[in-house]
SESEPA-56640 format. One record per atom (N, C-alpha, C, CB): residue in three letters; x, y, z. Coordinates in steps of 0.001 Angstrom, whole numbers, plus 500000, padded with zeros to 6 digits. Glycine has a CB too. Layout:
<pts>
AlaXYZ;...
</pts>
This chain:
<pts>
Unk340602324584024317;Unk341314325739023804;Unk340588327041024118;Unk341511325605022314;Unk339282327050023898;Unk338523328264024136;Unk338601328688025595;Unk337076328069023726;Unk338543327713026512;Unk338605328021027937;Unk339947328664028306;Unk338383326747028763;Unk341029328174027770;Unk342344328731028107;Unk342486330152027565;Unk343469327835027549;Unk341908330428026396;Unk341939331801025867;Unk341117332735026751;Unk341405331840024414;Unk339947332261027158;Unk339083333048028025;Unk339758333277029380;Unk337722332348028209;Unk340414332248029886;Unk341139332361031146;Unk342247333413031037;Unk341732330996031550;Unk342963333411029927;Unk344031334396029695;Unk343493335813029662;Unk344756334095028390;Unk342331335989029053;Unk341719337324029002;Unk341327337775030406;Unk340477337327028070;Unk340693336878031178;Unk340285337236032537;Unk341488337579033411;Unk339493336093033169;Unk342538336793033294;Unk343739337060034085;Unk344297338436033722;Unk344810335956033853;Unk344333338770032439;Unk344839340073032000;Unk343963341212032521;Unk344913340126030469;Unk342650341062032390;Unk341727342101032832;Unk341820342301034332;Unk340296341752032436;Unk341776341211035104;Unk341848341340036554;Unk343221341842037003;Unk341536340000037216;Unk344260341492036283;Unk345588342016036594;Unk345651343519036411;Unk346637341347035726;Unk345068344026035321;Unk345017345467035085;Unk344161346166036138;Unk344471345758033683;Unk343070345531036534;Unk342221346107037569;Unk342982346205038890;Unk340942345269037747;Unk343759345204039197;Unk344546345222040433;Unk345590346338040392;Unk345232343857040656;Unk346214346537039249;Unk347183347622039107;Unk346513348971039284;Unk347871347552037747;Unk345324349146038689;Unk344610350406038808;Unk344190350648040249;Unk343390350420037888;Unk343781349598040942;Unk343370349750042340;Unk344513350289043183;Unk342883348411042910;Unk345746350004042810;Unk346897350497043538;Unk347177351962043285;Unk348093349697043187;Unk346697352515042173;Unk346896353917041879;Unk345641354669042280;Unk347230354138040381;Unk345660355222043464;Unk344506355897044018;Unk344360357264043371;Unk344625356024045544;Unk343132357670043082;Unk342929358972042472;Unk342500360014043498;Unk341896358875041370;Unk342463359664044750;Unk342153360621045807;Unk342915360220047061;Unk340619360686046082;Unk343185361198047894;Unk343870360951049149;Unk343060361579050256;Unk345316361506049128;Unk342913360856051341;Unk342196361376052498;Unk343092361280053719;Unk340869360609052726;Unk342967362277054573;Unk343705362315055821;Unk342707362601056935;Unk344847363387055782;Unk342461361613057763;Unk341556361799058898;Unk342350362288060100;Unk340806360483059237;Unk341703363062060949;Unk342359363543062149;Unk341348364029063160;Unk343335364648061815;Unk341861364416064323;Unk340976364958065354;Unk341762365881066271;Unk340313363823066169;Unk341027366801066892;Unk341594367692067887;Unk341217367136069248;Unk341091369167067704;Unk342209366760070029;Unk341930366112071309;Unk342331366966072513;Unk342646364789071372;Unk343039368067072304;Unk343483368889073428;Unk342362369743073995;Unk344629369775073003;Unk341325369993073209;Unk340227370846073650;Unk340497372324073458;Unk339933370586075083;Unk341697372686073025;Unk342051374093072844;Unk341421374668071583;Unk343566374255072788;Unk340916375887071684;Unk340331376540070518;Unk341399376850069470;Unk339609377827070935;Unk342628377056069911;Unk343715377417068999;Unk344451376196068439;Unk344701378318069712;Unk343908375003068610;Unk344587373793068130;Unk344707373809066610;Unk343832372530068589;Unk345874373362066133;Unk346138373292064694;Unk346844371976064403;Unk346998374510064208;Unk346332371224063443;Unk347029370037062945;Unk347750370436061666;Unk346034368837062691;Unk348964369935061498;Unk349819370343060388;Unk350262369116059609;Unk351044371137060896;Unk350046369158058291;Unk350462368093057383;Unk351293368710056261;Unk349226367321056809;Unk352108367884055634;Unk352805368283054414;Unk352453367285053325;Unk354354368356054634;Unk352010367813052198;Unk351700366988051034;Unk352747367283049968;Unk350244367262050499;Unk353313366237049412;Unk354296366391048346;Unk353660365985047033;Unk355568365550048626;Unk353728366881046055;Unk353225366611044705;Unk354415366266043818;Unk352428367840044129;Unk354312365139043114;Unk355421364685042274;Unk354868363982041042;Unk356369363741043064;Unk355717363870040021;Unk355332363180038786;Unk355471361682038996;Unk356201363652037580;Unk354344360987039024;Unk354342359536039193;Unk354195358813037850;Unk353213359119040138;Unk354468359540036775;Unk354282359000035434;Unk353022359536034765;Unk354229357490035488;Unk352185360210035548;Unk350949360782035003;Unk351145362198034496;Unk349860360768036053;Unk352285362806034809;Unk352571364164034360;Unk353067365034035504;Unk351333364786033735;Unk353652366162035131;Unk354201367086036126;Unk353075367757036907;Unk355090368150035447;Unk353191367832038223;Unk352163368489039032;Unk352093369978038741;Unk352429368264040514;Unk350878370490038732;Unk350643371911038561;Unk350065372529039824;Unk349714372154037386;Unk349239371749040533;Unk348567372303041703;Unk348118371218042669;Unk347378373132041276;Unk347798371688043886;Unk347196370841044909;Unk345815371408045192;Unk348077370778046217;Unk344816370526045227;Unk343483370955045633;Unk343107370179046886;Unk342433370734044489;Unk342362370845047789;Unk342012370216049062;Unk340710370790049599;Unk343139370403050089;Unk340089370020050495;Unk338891370443051204;Unk338772369616052475;Unk337621370292050314;Unk337997370122053439;Unk337863369457054731;Unk336395369190055022;Unk338493370306055857;Unk336151368090055747;Unk334795367751056190;Unk334821367629057708;Unk334280366418055519;Unk333961368403058381;Unk333821368352059834;Unk332967367143060181;Unk333188369672060398;Unk333505366233060976;Unk332832364963061260;Unk332145364931062626;Unk333827363837061178;Unk332251366009063415;Unk331720366016064770;Unk330635367078064902;Unk332843366261065794;Unk329508366708065479;Unk328443367674065753;Unk328834368465066999;Unk327051366959065946;Unk329280369702066799;Unk329689370566067908;Unk329612372007067436;Unk331133370214068410;Unk329924372927068321;Unk329896374333067914;Unk331125374701067085;Unk329807375237069143;Unk332202373949067219;Unk333422374222066452;Unk333246373784065010;Unk334635373511067080;Unk333785374559064105;Unk333770374235062674;Unk335201373974062217;Unk333118375389061837;Unk335396372946061409;Unk336732372615060899;Unk337038373473059672;Unk336832371098060546;Unk338288373913059583;Unk338722374700058434;Unk340093374213057977;Unk338764376211058781;Unk340463374622056768;Unk341729374187056180;Unk342417375383055519;Unk341499373042055146;Unk343742375408055634;Unk344563376403054947;Unk345653375638054212;Unk345172377466055953;Unk345755375848052913;Unk346788375211052088;Unk347747376309051648;Unk346165374452050840;Unk349059376062051796;Unk350061377082051498;Unk351288376462050836;Unk350467377823052779;Unk351850377192049858;Unk353147376819049275;Unk353760378050048632;Unk352994375663048228;Unk355024378247048864;Unk355761379309048192;Unk355723380640048911;Unk355233379485046827;Unk356546381558048406;Unk356604382904048975;Unk356530383983047912;Unk357869383074049779;Unk356923383683046693;Unk356859384689045632;Unk355694384340044716;Unk358207384763044828;Unk354548384889045041;Unk353324384537044327;Unk352741385778043680;Unk352294383884045276;Unk353132386034042463;Unk352646387232041779;Unk351404386945040942;Unk353740387810040895;Unk351341385770040326;Unk350175385468039493;Unk349273384408040114;Unk350623385010038125;Unk349826383485040866;Unk349036382452041542;Unk349056382700043038;Unk349573381035041218;Unk347952382412043685;Unk347873382607045128;Unk348675381525045840;Unk346403382595045604;Unk349449381920046852;Unk350269380991047630;Unk349456380239048665;Unk351394381733048312;Unk348337380822049091;Unk347555380216050167;Unk346066380361049883;Unk347905380856051523;Unk345319379342050275;Unk343855379340050133;Unk343248378758051399;Unk343400378525048871;Unk342093379294051799;Unk341420378923053034;Unk339993378485052738;Unk341431380093054032;Unk339509377486053499;Unk338128377021053335;Unk337628376481054672;Unk338028375924052221;Unk336331376655054940;Unk335737376174056187;Unk334483375363055874;Unk335402377359057135;Unk334317374253056595;Unk333098373447056485;Unk332117373998057509;Unk333381371903056721;Unk331068374634057045;Unk330129375317057938;Unk329042374408058496;Unk329487376456057212;Unk328948373165058012;Unk327921372242058495;Unk328573370987059052;Unk326931371880057367;Unk328319370718060324;Unk328895369547060992;Unk328184368255060588;Unk328827369721062508;Unk328935367165060650;Unk328399365793060556;Unk327533365516059343;Unk327608365495061764;Unk327838366117058213;Unk327109365762056995;Unk328082365100056021;Unk326436367023056348;Unk327636364821054821;Unk328471364091053862;Unk329254365009052933;Unk327614363165053039;Unk329083366315053043;Unk329758367224052120;Unk330988367863052768;Unk328789368311051646;Unk331917368220051909;Unk333152368881052307;Unk333001370390052173;Unk334338368379051462;Unk333977371100052686;Unk334049372551052511;Unk334293372842051032;Unk335181373180053405;Unk334152374109050630;Unk334490374455049242;Unk335940374065048922;Unk334279375972048997;Unk336154373611047710;Unk337471373178047239;Unk338403374377047109;Unk337352372441045887;Unk339639374235047606;Unk340659375263047423;Unk341760374702046534;Unk341235375739048791;Unk342353375559045728;Unk343400375161044795;Unk344582376112044924;Unk342868375143043342;Unk345772375545045124;Unk346998376335045164;Unk347875375836044027;Unk347733376221046562;Unk348135376736043056;Unk348878376376041843;Unk350337376794041975;Unk348243377035040595;Unk351132375903042601;Unk352552376197042801;Unk353447375050042335;Unk352820376493044269;Unk352937374182041458;Unk353761373140040861;Unk354142372013041796;Unk354982373740040325;Unk355216371325041424;Unk355708370186042205;Unk356323370674043506;Unk356739369368041396;Unk356394369757044475;Unk357054370076045730;Unk356142369914046924;Unk357581371470045690;Unk356558370505048046;Unk355888370317049329;Unk354921371466049616;Unk356922370201050458;Unk353685371099049890;Unk352625372039050274;Unk352347371848051759;Unk351316371823049419;Unk352088372940052477;Unk351713372881053882;Unk350198372914053990;Unk352349374046054681;Unk349662372038054841;Unk348220371964055046;Unk347968372099056546;Unk347617370619054475;Unk347216373135056909;Unk346877373391058306;Unk345382373160058477;Unk347279374845058738;Unk345009372334059461;Unk343611372091059768;Unk343351372675061145;Unk343256370562059710;Unk342307373503061238;Unk342004374210062480;Unk340528374035062817;Unk342364375715062364;Unk340162374402064044;Unk338743374487064367;Unk338482375791065094;Unk338287373279065223;Unk337204376208065103;Unk336870377576065477;Unk336519377790066940;Unk335750378031064659;Unk336449376718067736;Unk336064376878069140;Unk336714375789069989;Unk334523376837069295;Unk336688375984071293;Unk337240374986072204;Unk336419373701072145;Unk337282375532073644;Unk337068372591072439;Unk336397371296072438;Unk337114370318071534;Unk334946371442072003;Unk336595369119071493;Unk337178368113070610;Unk336437368131069282;Unk337123366699071254;Unk337109367712068229;Unk336539367750066889;Unk337282366737066024;Unk336624369186066275;Unk336596366110065103;Unk337264365222064147;Unk336943365685062742;Unk336831363740064349;Unk337814365333061802;Unk337688365831060434;Unk338255364834059443;Unk338391367179060284;Unk337984365087058181;Unk338565364331057081;Unk338981365331056008;Unk337556363264056514;Unk340224365263055576;Unk340734366133054515;Unk340868365303053243;Unk342109366782054914;Unk340289365788052151;Unk340474365170050835;Unk341420366068050057;Unk339098364976050071;Unk342473365478049466;Unk343430366281048712;Unk343920365522047491;Unk344613366681049597;Unk344294366291046472;Unk344730365725045202;Unk345796366627044583;Unk343531365547044235;Unk346905366051044150;Unk347853366766043305;Unk347436366484041869;Unk349354366325043583;Unk347433367532041036;Unk346984367364039661;Unk347899368089038684;Unk345557367864039508;Unk347883367604037453;Unk348623368247036373;Unk347826369444035867;Unk348912367246035218;Unk348416370229034976;Unk347717371376034400;Unk346456370939033656;Unk348646372144033454;Unk346437369696033153;Unk345273369169032445;Unk344242368554033398;Unk345715368130031428;Unk344503368606034720;Unk343559368072035697;Unk343687366580035949;Unk342183368364035257;Unk344801365974035526;Unk345029364546035742;Unk345676364353037107;Unk345920363939034615;Unk345144363416037886;Unk345708363126039204;Unk347126362600039036;Unk344829362101039975;Unk348055363145039822;Unk349444362715039762;Unk349944362410041178;Unk350327363800039084;Unk351212362116041315;Unk351760361644042581;Unk351477362554043760;Unk353219361469042449;Unk350993361942044856;Unk350648362671046069;Unk351053361831047278;Unk349125363010046108;Unk351791362424048190;Unk352078361749049458;Unk351849362743050588;Unk353545361186049491;Unk351417362241051747;Unk351079363101052881;Unk351813362606054123;Unk349541363127053124;Unk352352363562054886;Unk353049363262056135;Unk352461364169057226;Unk354615363472055990;Unk352183363583058386;Unk351698364352059532;Unk352890364972060247;Unk350871363455060506;Unk352802366267060572;Unk353880366972061270;Unk353499367397062681;Unk354291368185060479;Unk352203367673062931;Unk351772368112064258;Unk350317367733064444;Unk351973369645064445;Unk350015367157065591;Unk348636366793065928;Unk348289367376067280;Unk348441365253065931;Unk347193368126067361;Unk346764368690068636;Unk345367368212068892;Unk346836370243068643;
</pts>
């Protein structure tokens, strides 16, 4: 009897752990610039939605330059056009190549919906990067986030 009760507890605990593993609290988008053009821009769209964790309030993002080169990776996050109290766009650049840290975090507070994310680099050549992004509620709780690639250069 004791073994079956213990087995039931383990099954419940591991089942909950499996469910939690499916709800990711961070999203990453890896990419690279392969054209060699200094003006290359990769374009993504992130959609913030209520996945049961609460209504989205903002998207936060940052970029990490993964290639040792003279070019530096940067990110621009944008949403909306009528921005009187909250900024519609925020920019950040990773000034150190090939390390473990990201650029300063940028936050655009424009609620639910589609945010545009532009990743650029500052010089000609190839470059790779990793973007970390999160949609969050006003209380800072991670909520629904999906990312779609629109342009790769």
